[in-house]
Structures are given as structure tokens and as C-alpha cells.
N, CA, C and O atoms as a Maestro MAE file, in Angstrom:
{
 s_m_m2io_version
 :::
 2.0.0
}

f_m_ct {
 s_m_title
 :::
 protein
 m_atom[276] {
  # First column is atom index #
  i_m_mmod_type
  r_m_x_coord
  r_m_y_coord
  r_m_z_coord
  i_m_residue_number
  s_m_chain_name
  s_m_pdb_residue_name
  s_m_pdb_atom_name
  i_m_atomic_number
  :::
  1 25 27.240 -8.245 0.144 1 A "MET " " N  " 7
  2 3 26.681 -9.383 0.828 1 A "MET " " CA " 6
  3 2 26.175 -10.353 -0.225 1 A "MET " " C  " 6
  4 15 25.392 -9.961 -1.090 1 A "MET " " O  " 8
  5 25 26.595 -11.592 -0.175 2 A "GLY " " N  " 7
  6 3 26.228 -12.578 -1.175 2 A "GLY " " CA " 6
  7 2 24.871 -13.205 -0.924 2 A "GLY " " C  " 6
  8 15 24.261 -12.986 0.123 2 A "GLY " " O  " 8
  9 25 24.398 -13.988 -1.891 3 A "PRO " " N  " 7
  10 3 23.114 -14.649 -1.726 3 A "PRO " " CA " 6
  11 2 23.164 -15.635 -0.565 3 A "PRO " " C  " 6
  12 15 24.183 -16.285 -0.335 3 A "PRO " " O  " 8
  13 25 22.080 -15.738 0.149 4 A "GLY " " N  " 7
  14 3 22.011 -16.659 1.279 4 A "GLY " " CA " 6
  15 2 22.448 -16.050 2.594 4 A "GLY " " C  " 6
  16 15 22.191 -16.633 3.648 4 A "GLY " " O  " 8
  17 25 23.094 -14.904 2.572 5 A "LEU " " N  " 7
  18 3 23.512 -14.245 3.807 5 A "LEU " " CA " 6
  19 2 22.488 -13.198 4.187 5 A "LEU " " C  " 6
  20 15 22.048 -12.417 3.343 5 A "LEU " " O  " 8
  21 25 22.104 -13.177 5.459 6 A "ARG " " N  " 7
  22 3 21.064 -12.253 5.908 6 A "ARG " " CA " 6
  23 2 21.615 -11.300 6.944 6 A "ARG " " C  " 6
  24 15 22.434 -11.675 7.784 6 A "ARG " " O  " 8
  25 25 21.167 -10.090 6.876 7 A "ARG " " N  " 7
  26 3 21.477 -9.118 7.918 7 A "ARG " " CA " 6
  27 2 20.401 -9.119 8.985 7 A "ARG " " C  " 6
  28 15 20.633 -8.620 10.086 7 A "ARG " " O  " 8
  29 25 19.249 -9.655 8.696 8 A "GLY " " N  " 7
  30 3 18.143 -9.679 9.630 8 A "GLY " " CA " 6
  31 2 16.876 -9.192 8.973 8 A "GLY " " C  " 6
  32 15 16.884 -8.691 7.849 8 A "GLY " " O  " 8
  33 25 15.796 -9.349 9.691 9 A "ALA " " N  " 7
  34 3 14.498 -8.925 9.187 9 A "ALA " " CA " 6
  35 2 14.175 -7.544 9.709 9 A "ALA " " C  " 6
  36 15 14.798 -7.061 10.655 9 A "ALA " " O  " 8
  37 25 13.215 -6.926 9.097 10 A "GLY " " N  " 7
  38 3 12.772 -5.613 9.534 10 A "GLY " " CA " 6
  39 2 11.365 -5.363 9.042 10 A "GLY " " C  " 6
  40 15 10.769 -6.192 8.354 10 A "GLY " " O  " 8
  41 25 10.854 -4.228 9.401 11 A "ARG " " N  " 7
  42 3 9.519 -3.879 8.941 11 A "ARG " " CA " 6
  43 2 9.522 -2.443 8.495 11 A "ARG " " C  " 6
  44 15 10.330 -1.633 8.950 11 A "ARG " " O  " 8
  45 25 8.623 -2.140 7.613 12 A "GLY " " N  " 7
  46 3 8.515 -0.772 7.121 12 A "GLY " " CA " 6
  47 2 7.058 -0.393 6.935 12 A "GLY " " C  " 6
  48 15 6.223 -1.216 6.559 12 A "GLY " " O  " 8
  49 25 6.781 0.840 7.198 13 A "LEU " " N  " 7
  50 3 5.438 1.353 7.002 13 A "LEU " " CA " 6
  51 2 5.514 2.518 6.041 13 A "LEU " " C  " 6
  52 15 6.230 3.485 6.299 13 A "LEU " " O  " 8
  53 25 4.804 2.445 4.959 14 A "GLY " " N  " 7
  54 3 4.764 3.547 4.013 14 A "GLY " " CA " 6
  55 2 3.502 4.357 4.235 14 A "GLY " " C  " 6
  56 15 2.408 3.924 3.872 14 A "GLY " " O  " 8
  57 25 3.647 5.514 4.821 15 A "GLN " " N  " 7
  58 3 2.485 6.335 5.127 15 A "GLN " " CA " 6
  59 2 2.110 7.246 3.975 15 A "GLN " " C  " 6
  60 15 0.939 7.593 3.817 15 A "GLN " " O  " 8
  61 25 3.058 7.628 3.189 16 A "SER " " N  " 7
  62 3 2.812 8.447 2.006 16 A "SER " " CA " 6
  63 2 4.072 8.418 1.155 16 A "SER " " C  " 6
  64 15 5.060 7.778 1.516 16 A "SER " " O  " 8
  65 25 4.033 9.109 0.032 17 A "ALA " " N  " 7
  66 3 5.206 9.141 -0.843 17 A "ALA " " CA " 6
  67 2 6.375 9.863 -0.186 17 A "ALA " " C  " 6
  68 15 7.526 9.608 -0.539 17 A "ALA " " O  " 8
  69 25 6.109 10.756 0.759 18 A "ASN " " N  " 7
  70 3 7.159 11.556 1.373 18 A "ASN " " CA " 6
  71 2 7.544 11.092 2.782 18 A "ASN " " C  " 6
  72 15 8.499 11.609 3.361 18 A "ASN " " O  " 8
  73 25 6.819 10.136 3.331 19 A "LYS " " N  " 7
  74 3 7.015 9.800 4.726 19 A "LYS " " CA " 6
  75 2 6.869 8.298 4.928 19 A "LYS " " C  " 6
  76 15 6.013 7.664 4.310 19 A "LYS " " O  " 8
  77 25 7.693 7.737 5.783 20 A "GLY " " N  " 7
  78 3 7.608 6.315 6.083 20 A "GLY " " CA " 6
  79 2 8.306 6.005 7.395 20 A "GLY " " C  " 6
  80 15 8.924 6.880 8.002 20 A "GLY " " O  " 8
  81 25 8.208 4.775 7.824 21 A "LEU " " N  " 7
  82 3 8.805 4.341 9.078 21 A "LEU " " CA " 6
  83 2 9.430 2.979 8.851 21 A "LEU " " C  " 6
  84 15 8.788 2.083 8.301 21 A "LEU " " O  " 8
  85 25 10.662 2.816 9.266 22 A "SER " " N  " 7
  86 3 11.359 1.545 9.101 22 A "SER " " CA " 6
  87 2 12.138 1.241 10.367 22 A "SER " " C  " 6
  88 15 12.898 2.079 10.852 22 A "SER " " O  " 8
  89 25 11.950 0.034 10.906 23 A "ILE " " N  " 7
  90 3 12.633 -0.360 12.137 23 A "ILE " " CA " 6
  91 2 13.185 -1.770 11.964 23 A "ILE " " C  " 6
  92 15 12.421 -2.690 11.675 23 A "ILE " " O  " 8
  93 25 14.495 -1.964 12.133 24 A "PRO " " N  " 7
  94 3 15.067 -3.306 12.046 24 A "PRO " " CA " 6
  95 2 14.673 -4.140 13.265 24 A "PRO " " C  " 6
  96 15 14.585 -3.621 14.378 24 A "PRO " " O  " 8
  97 25 14.441 -5.422 13.049 25 A "LEU " " N  " 7
  98 3 14.049 -6.308 14.139 25 A "LEU " " CA " 6
  99 2 15.181 -7.224 14.587 25 A "LEU " " C  " 6
  100 15 14.982 -8.085 15.444 25 A "LEU " " O  " 8
  101 25 16.352 -7.044 14.021 26 A "GLY " " N  " 7
  102 3 17.504 -7.849 14.428 26 A "GLY " " CA " 6
  103 2 17.758 -9.015 13.493 26 A "GLY " " C  " 6
  104 15 16.929 -9.334 12.641 26 A "GLY " " O  " 8
  105 25 18.895 -9.639 13.656 27 A "LYS " " N  " 7
  106 3 19.302 -10.678 12.720 27 A "LYS " " CA " 6
  107 2 18.648 -12.034 12.972 27 A "LYS " " C  " 6
  108 15 18.770 -12.936 12.142 27 A "LYS " " O  " 8
  109 25 17.961 -12.196 14.093 28 A "HIS " " N  " 7
  110 3 17.338 -13.475 14.385 28 A "HIS " " CA " 6
  111 2 15.832 -13.487 14.148 28 A "HIS " " C  " 6
  112 15 15.196 -14.528 14.314 28 A "HIS " " O  " 8
  113 25 15.256 -12.370 13.770 29 A "ALA " " N  " 7
  114 3 13.825 -12.301 13.473 29 A "ALA " " CA " 6
  115 2 13.557 -12.952 12.117 29 A "ALA " " C  " 6
  116 15 14.365 -12.848 11.194 29 A "ALA " " O  " 8
  117 25 12.426 -13.614 12.015 30 A "THR " " N  " 7
  118 3 12.057 -14.243 10.750 30 A "THR " " CA " 6
  119 2 11.238 -13.269 9.905 30 A "THR " " C  " 6
  120 15 10.748 -12.253 10.399 30 A "THR " " O  " 8
  121 25 11.103 -13.598 8.639 31 A "VAL " " N  " 7
  122 3 10.280 -12.783 7.746 31 A "VAL " " CA " 6
  123 2 8.832 -12.791 8.245 31 A "VAL " " C  " 6
  124 15 8.158 -11.762 8.212 31 A "VAL " " O  " 8
  125 25 8.356 -13.951 8.705 32 A "PHE " " N  " 7
  126 3 7.000 -14.054 9.233 32 A "PHE " " CA " 6
  127 2 6.808 -13.112 10.423 32 A "PHE " " C  " 6
  128 15 5.802 -12.406 10.499 32 A "PHE " " O  " 8
  129 25 7.761 -13.101 11.345 33 A "GLN " " N  " 7
  130 3 7.671 -12.197 12.498 33 A "GLN " " CA " 6
  131 2 7.639 -10.743 12.046 33 A "GLN " " C  " 6
  132 15 6.882 -9.939 12.591 33 A "GLN " " O  " 8
  133 25 8.447 -10.405 11.063 34 A "ALA " " N  " 7
  134 3 8.480 -9.032 10.553 34 A "ALA " " CA " 6
  135 2 7.154 -8.651 9.916 34 A "ALA " " C  " 6
  136 15 6.694 -7.521 10.082 34 A "ALA " " O  " 8
  137 25 6.528 -9.577 9.189 35 A "GLU " " N  " 7
  138 3 5.242 -9.287 8.552 35 A "GLU " " CA " 6
  139 2 4.146 -9.052 9.590 35 A "GLU " " C  " 6
  140 15 3.363 -8.111 9.463 35 A "GLU " " O  " 8
  141 25 4.088 -9.902 10.617 36 A "VAL " " N  " 7
  142 3 3.081 -9.744 11.671 36 A "VAL " " CA " 6
  143 2 3.325 -8.445 12.432 36 A "VAL " " C  " 6
  144 15 2.383 -7.709 12.723 36 A "VAL " " O  " 8
  145 25 4.584 -8.162 12.754 37 A "TYR " " N  " 7
  146 3 4.917 -6.937 13.475 37 A "TYR " " CA " 6
  147 2 4.552 -5.702 12.655 37 A "TYR " " C  " 6
  148 15 4.084 -4.704 13.205 37 A "TYR " " O  " 8
  149 25 4.763 -5.770 11.355 38 A "ALA " " N  " 7
  150 3 4.442 -4.623 10.493 38 A "ALA " " CA " 6
  151 2 2.942 -4.336 10.493 38 A "ALA " " C  " 6
  152 15 2.534 -3.175 10.540 38 A "ALA " " O  " 8
  153 25 2.129 -5.371 10.443 39 A "ILE " " N  " 7
  154 3 0.676 -5.170 10.467 39 A "ILE " " CA " 6
  155 2 0.258 -4.557 11.801 39 A "ILE " " C  " 6
  156 15 -0.506 -3.591 11.831 39 A "ILE " " O  " 8
  157 25 0.755 -5.114 12.896 40 A "LEU " " N  " 7
  158 3 0.405 -4.595 14.225 40 A "LEU " " CA " 6
  159 2 0.900 -3.160 14.407 40 A "LEU " " C  " 6
  160 15 0.202 -2.331 14.992 40 A "LEU " " O  " 8
  161 25 2.100 -2.865 13.909 41 A "ALA " " N  " 7
  162 3 2.644 -1.510 14.026 41 A "ALA " " CA " 6
  163 2 1.817 -0.522 13.197 41 A "ALA " " C  " 6
  164 15 1.628 0.624 13.605 41 A "ALA " " O  " 8
  165 25 1.333 -0.957 12.052 42 A "CYS " " N  " 7
  166 3 0.492 -0.094 11.221 42 A "CYS " " CA " 6
  167 2 -0.798 0.262 11.953 42 A "CYS " " C  " 6
  168 15 -1.223 1.417 11.942 42 A "CYS " " O  " 8
  169 25 -1.411 -0.717 12.579 43 A "VAL " " N  " 7
  170 3 -2.631 -0.468 13.353 43 A "VAL " " CA " 6
  171 2 -2.338 0.486 14.509 43 A "VAL " " C  " 6
  172 15 -3.101 1.418 14.762 43 A "VAL " " O  " 8
  173 25 -1.226 0.246 15.208 44 A "HIS " " N  " 7
  174 3 -0.853 1.107 16.344 44 A "HIS " " CA " 6
  175 2 -0.608 2.549 15.892 44 A "HIS " " C  " 6
  176 15 -1.102 3.487 16.517 44 A "HIS " " O  " 8
  177 25 0.151 2.726 14.813 45 A "GLU " " N  " 7
  178 3 0.438 4.074 14.303 45 A "GLU " " CA " 6
  179 2 -0.848 4.791 13.913 45 A "GLU " " C  " 6
  180 15 -1.001 5.984 14.172 45 A "GLU " " O  " 8
  181 25 -1.760 4.072 13.298 46 A "THR " " N  " 7
  182 3 -3.023 4.669 12.874 46 A "THR " " CA " 6
  183 2 -3.866 5.074 14.075 46 A "THR " " C  " 6
  184 15 -4.491 6.135 14.068 46 A "THR " " O  " 8
  185 25 -3.887 4.235 15.107 47 A "GLU " " N  " 7
  186 3 -4.676 4.548 16.305 47 A "GLU " " CA " 6
  187 2 -4.116 5.731 17.086 47 A "GLU " " C  " 6
  188 15 -4.875 6.456 17.729 47 A "GLU " " O  " 8
  189 25 -2.815 5.935 17.044 48 A "THR " " N  " 7
  190 3 -2.202 7.015 17.819 48 A "THR " " CA " 6
  191 2 -2.247 8.365 17.108 48 A "THR " " C  " 6
  192 15 -1.985 9.398 17.725 48 A "THR " " O  " 8
  193 25 -2.573 8.367 15.828 49 A "GLN " " N  " 7
  194 3 -2.664 9.618 15.081 49 A "GLN " " CA " 6
  195 2 -4.083 10.161 15.159 49 A "GLN " " C  " 6
  196 15 -5.054 9.404 15.153 49 A "GLN " " O  " 8
  197 25 -4.186 11.455 15.229 50 A "ASP " " N  " 7
  198 3 -5.501 12.086 15.262 50 A "ASP " " CA " 6
  199 2 -5.960 12.303 13.824 50 A "ASP " " C  " 6
  200 15 -5.686 13.344 13.226 50 A "ASP " " O  " 8
  201 25 -6.653 11.324 13.282 51 A "ARG " " N  " 7
  202 3 -7.108 11.379 11.894 51 A "ARG " " CA " 6
  203 2 -8.627 11.353 11.845 51 A "ARG " " C  " 6
  204 15 -9.263 10.568 12.548 51 A "ARG " " O  " 8
  205 25 -9.199 12.201 11.025 52 A "PRO " " N  " 7
  206 3 -10.656 12.203 10.911 52 A "PRO " " CA " 6
  207 2 -11.189 11.030 10.078 52 A "PRO " " C  " 6
  208 15 -12.380 10.725 10.132 52 A "PRO " " O  " 8
  209 25 -10.306 10.368 9.305 53 A "GLN " " N  " 7
  210 3 -10.769 9.274 8.463 53 A "GLN " " CA " 6
  211 2 -11.236 8.107 9.325 53 A "GLN " " C  " 6
  212 15 -10.651 7.800 10.364 53 A "GLN " " O  " 8
  213 25 -12.284 7.483 8.872 54 A "LYS " " N  " 7
  214 3 -12.844 6.370 9.618 54 A "LYS " " CA " 6
  215 2 -12.266 5.031 9.164 54 A "LYS " " C  " 6
  216 15 -12.207 4.084 9.948 54 A "LYS " " O  " 8
  217 25 -11.841 4.947 7.912 55 A "TYR " " N  " 7
  218 3 -11.367 3.688 7.352 55 A "TYR " " CA " 6
  219 2 -9.923 3.808 6.886 55 A "TYR " " C  " 6
  220 15 -9.493 4.857 6.408 55 A "TYR " " O  " 8
  221 25 -9.183 2.714 7.036 56 A "ILE " " N  " 7
  222 3 -7.817 2.632 6.511 56 A "ILE " " CA " 6
  223 2 -7.695 1.326 5.737 56 A "ILE " " C  " 6
  224 15 -8.519 0.425 5.893 56 A "ILE " " O  " 8
  225 25 -6.679 1.229 4.914 57 A "SER " " N  " 7
  226 3 -6.390 -0.004 4.187 57 A "SER " " CA " 6
  227 2 -4.987 -0.465 4.546 57 A "SER " " C  " 6
  228 15 -4.034 0.312 4.501 57 A "SER " " O  " 8
  229 25 -4.875 -1.713 4.896 58 A "ILE " " N  " 7
  230 3 -3.573 -2.328 5.150 58 A "ILE " " CA " 6
  231 2 -3.416 -3.420 4.102 58 A "ILE " " C  " 6
  232 15 -4.208 -4.361 4.053 58 A "ILE " " O  " 8
  233 25 -2.400 -3.292 3.271 59 A "CYS " " N  " 7
  234 3 -2.155 -4.265 2.207 59 A "CYS " " CA " 6
  235 2 -1.030 -5.201 2.623 59 A "CYS " " C  " 6
  236 15 0.043 -4.754 3.027 59 A "CYS " " O  " 8
  237 25 -1.279 -6.489 2.522 60 A "CYS " " N  " 7
  238 3 -0.286 -7.481 2.917 60 A "CYS " " CA " 6
  239 2 -0.422 -8.690 1.999 60 A "CYS " " C  " 6
  240 15 -1.537 -9.114 1.694 60 A "CYS " " O  " 8
  241 25 0.695 -9.245 1.559 61 A "ASP " " N  " 7
  242 3 0.640 -10.420 0.687 61 A "ASP " " CA " 6
  243 2 0.923 -11.709 1.449 61 A "ASP " " C  " 6
  244 15 1.159 -12.746 0.829 61 A "ASP " " O  " 8
  245 25 0.906 -11.667 2.777 62 A "SER " " N  " 7
  246 3 1.180 -12.859 3.577 62 A "SER " " CA " 6
  247 2 -0.120 -13.398 4.173 62 A "SER " " C  " 6
  248 15 -0.632 -12.877 5.165 62 A "SER " " O  " 8
  249 25 -0.639 -14.452 3.544 63 A "GLN " " N  " 7
  250 3 -1.865 -15.062 4.048 63 A "GLN " " CA " 6
  251 2 -1.647 -15.637 5.440 63 A "GLN " " C  " 6
  252 15 -2.558 -15.593 6.267 63 A "GLN " " O  " 8
  253 25 -0.465 -16.174 5.720 64 A "ALA " " N  " 7
  254 3 -0.167 -16.738 7.038 64 A "ALA " " CA " 6
  255 2 -0.212 -15.664 8.122 64 A "ALA " " C  " 6
  256 15 -0.763 -15.894 9.199 64 A "ALA " " O  " 8
  257 25 0.363 -14.496 7.848 65 A "ALA " " N  " 7
  258 3 0.359 -13.405 8.834 65 A "ALA " " CA " 6
  259 2 -1.060 -12.909 9.087 65 A "ALA " " C  " 6
  260 15 -1.425 -12.629 10.229 65 A "ALA " " O  " 8
  261 25 -1.858 -12.801 8.034 66 A "LEU " " N  " 7
  262 3 -3.236 -12.348 8.194 66 A "LEU " " CA " 6
  263 2 -4.070 -13.354 8.967 66 A "LEU " " C  " 6
  264 15 -4.910 -12.971 9.781 66 A "LEU " " O  " 8
  265 25 -3.841 -14.650 8.718 67 A "LYS " " N  " 7
  266 3 -4.600 -15.678 9.423 67 A "LYS " " CA " 6
  267 2 -4.257 -15.731 10.909 67 A "LYS " " C  " 6
  268 15 -5.137 -15.968 11.737 67 A "LYS " " O  " 8
  269 25 -2.999 -15.515 11.253 68 A "VAL " " N  " 7
  270 3 -2.608 -15.589 12.661 68 A "VAL " " CA " 6
  271 2 -3.189 -14.416 13.446 68 A "VAL " " C  " 6
  272 15 -3.412 -14.527 14.651 68 A "VAL " " O  " 8
  273 25 -3.432 -13.302 12.774 69 A "LEU " " N  " 7
  274 3 -4.001 -12.146 13.452 69 A "LEU " " CA " 6
  275 2 -5.515 -12.230 13.488 69 A "LEU " " C  " 6
  276 15 -6.170 -11.336 14.024 69 A "LEU " " O  " 8
  :::
 }
 m_bond[275] {
  # First column is bond index #
  i_m_from
  i_m_to
  i_m_order
  :::
  1 1 2 1
  2 2 3 1
  3 3 4 2
  4 3 5 1
  5 5 6 1
  6 6 7 1
  7 7 8 2
  8 7 9 1
  9 9 10 1
  10 10 11 1
  11 11 12 2
  12 11 13 1
  13 13 14 1
  14 14 15 1
  15 15 16 2
  16 15 17 1
  17 17 18 1
  18 18 19 1
  19 19 20 2
  20 19 21 1
  21 21 22 1
  22 22 23 1
  23 23 24 2
  24 23 25 1
  25 25 26 1
  26 26 27 1
  27 27 28 2
  28 27 29 1
  29 29 30 1
  30 30 31 1
  31 31 32 2
  32 31 33 1
  33 33 34 1
  34 34 35 1
  35 35 36 2
  36 35 37 1
  37 37 38 1
  38 38 39 1
  39 39 40 2
  40 39 41 1
  41 41 42 1
  42 42 43 1
  43 43 44 2
  44 43 45 1
  45 45 46 1
  46 46 47 1
  47 47 48 2
  48 47 49 1
  49 49 50 1
  50 50 51 1
  51 51 52 2
  52 51 53 1
  53 53 54 1
  54 54 55 1
  55 55 56 2
  56 55 57 1
  57 57 58 1
  58 58 59 1
  59 59 60 2
  60 59 61 1
  61 61 62 1
  62 62 63 1
  63 63 64 2
  64 63 65 1
  65 65 66 1
  66 66 67 1
  67 67 68 2
  68 67 69 1
  69 69 70 1
  70 70 71 1
  71 71 72 2
  72 71 73 1
  73 73 74 1
  74 74 75 1
  75 75 76 2
  76 75 77 1
  77 77 78 1
  78 78 79 1
  79 79 80 2
  80 79 81 1
  81 81 82 1
  82 82 83 1
  83 83 84 2
  84 83 85 1
  85 85 86 1
  86 86 87 1
  87 87 88 2
  88 87 89 1
  89 89 90 1
  90 90 91 1
  91 91 92 2
  92 91 93 1
  93 93 94 1
  94 94 95 1
  95 95 96 2
  96 95 97 1
  97 97 98 1
  98 98 99 1
  99 99 100 2
  100 99 101 1
  101 101 102 1
  102 102 103 1
  103 103 104 2
  104 103 105 1
  105 105 106 1
  106 106 107 1
  107 107 108 2
  108 107 109 1
  109 109 110 1
  110 110 111 1
  111 111 112 2
  112 111 113 1
  113 113 114 1
  114 114 115 1
  115 115 116 2
  116 115 117 1
  117 117 118 1
  118 118 119 1
  119 119 120 2
  120 119 121 1
  121 121 122 1
  122 122 123 1
  123 123 124 2
  124 123 125 1
  125 125 126 1
  126 126 127 1
  127 127 128 2
  128 127 129 1
  129 129 130 1
  130 130 131 1
  131 131 132 2
  132 131 133 1
  133 133 134 1
  134 134 135 1
  135 135 136 2
  136 135 137 1
  137 137 138 1
  138 138 139 1
  139 139 140 2
  140 139 141 1
  141 141 142 1
  142 142 143 1
  143 143 144 2
  144 143 145 1
  145 145 146 1
  146 146 147 1
  147 147 148 2
  148 147 149 1
  149 149 150 1
  150 150 151 1
  151 151 152 2
  152 151 153 1
  153 153 154 1
  154 154 155 1
  155 155 156 2
  156 155 157 1
  157 157 158 1
  158 158 159 1
  159 159 160 2
  160 159 161 1
  161 161 162 1
  162 162 163 1
  163 163 164 2
  164 163 165 1
  165 165 166 1
  166 166 167 1
  167 167 168 2
  168 167 169 1
  169 169 170 1
  170 170 171 1
  171 171 172 2
  172 171 173 1
  173 173 174 1
  174 174 175 1
  175 175 176 2
  176 175 177 1
  177 177 178 1
  178 178 179 1
  179 179 180 2
  180 179 181 1
  181 181 182 1
  182 182 183 1
  183 183 184 2
  184 183 185 1
  185 185 186 1
  186 186 187 1
  187 187 188 2
  188 187 189 1
  189 189 190 1
  190 190 191 1
  191 191 192 2
  192 191 193 1
  193 193 194 1
  194 194 195 1
  195 195 196 2
  196 195 197 1
  197 197 198 1
  198 198 199 1
  199 199 200 2
  200 199 201 1
  201 201 202 1
  202 202 203 1
  203 203 204 2
  204 203 205 1
  205 205 206 1
  206 206 207 1
  207 207 208 2
  208 207 209 1
  209 209 210 1
  210 210 211 1
  211 211 212 2
  212 211 213 1
  213 213 214 1
  214 214 215 1
  215 215 216 2
  216 215 217 1
  217 217 218 1
  218 218 219 1
  219 219 220 2
  220 219 221 1
  221 221 222 1
  222 222 223 1
  223 223 224 2
  224 223 225 1
  225 225 226 1
  226 226 227 1
  227 227 228 2
  228 227 229 1
  229 229 230 1
  230 230 231 1
  231 231 232 2
  232 231 233 1
  233 233 234 1
  234 234 235 1
  235 235 236 2
  236 235 237 1
  237 237 238 1
  238 238 239 1
  239 239 240 2
  240 239 241 1
  241 241 242 1
  242 242 243 1
  243 243 244 2
  244 243 245 1
  245 245 246 1
  246 246 247 1
  247 247 248 2
  248 247 249 1
  249 249 250 1
  250 250 251 1
  251 251 252 2
  252 251 253 1
  253 253 254 1
  254 254 255 1
  255 255 256 2
  256 255 257 1
  257 257 258 1
  258 258 259 1
  259 259 260 2
  260 259 261 1
  261 261 262 1
  262 262 263 1
  263 263 264 2
  264 263 265 1
  265 265 266 1
  266 266 267 1
  267 267 268 2
  268 267 269 1
  269 269 270 1
  270 270 271 1
  271 271 272 2
  272 271 273 1
  273 273 274 1
  274 274 275 1
  275 275 276 2
  :::
 }
}
């Protein structure tokens, strides 16, 4: 696939070195949509797991995605 051609956006969650989650969002999703979806999916995954930890860290380099949330 050459430069400028896109297969689509997606999101990924890295839960640990051995485990992660990746879901494609289709060829019409934007990078911004993928970033916002990834943050929301991270929160959802954390809430659905039975974890004794009280705090989590979500790292994101998209100021626009963080501001919209």
C-alpha cells in the first residue's frame, strides 16, 4: 500500500506486554474518531473488569480528543 492510501482507522488498547485489544473502525472513520473511541473503550474495559486498583492512567497525545471528552 503506497503513501496516501488508507485502509481505515482503528483503535488499540494495550493492557499489558502480553495482552491487548484492537478493533478496526472501518475505512471511513477518522483518526480523531479513533482516538476518542479508544479513550472511551479504555474507560469501559476498566469499569467492566473486577480490579482492586482505585486509579488508572490513560495516556493520549491528542489534546483535541481529551478536550472533547
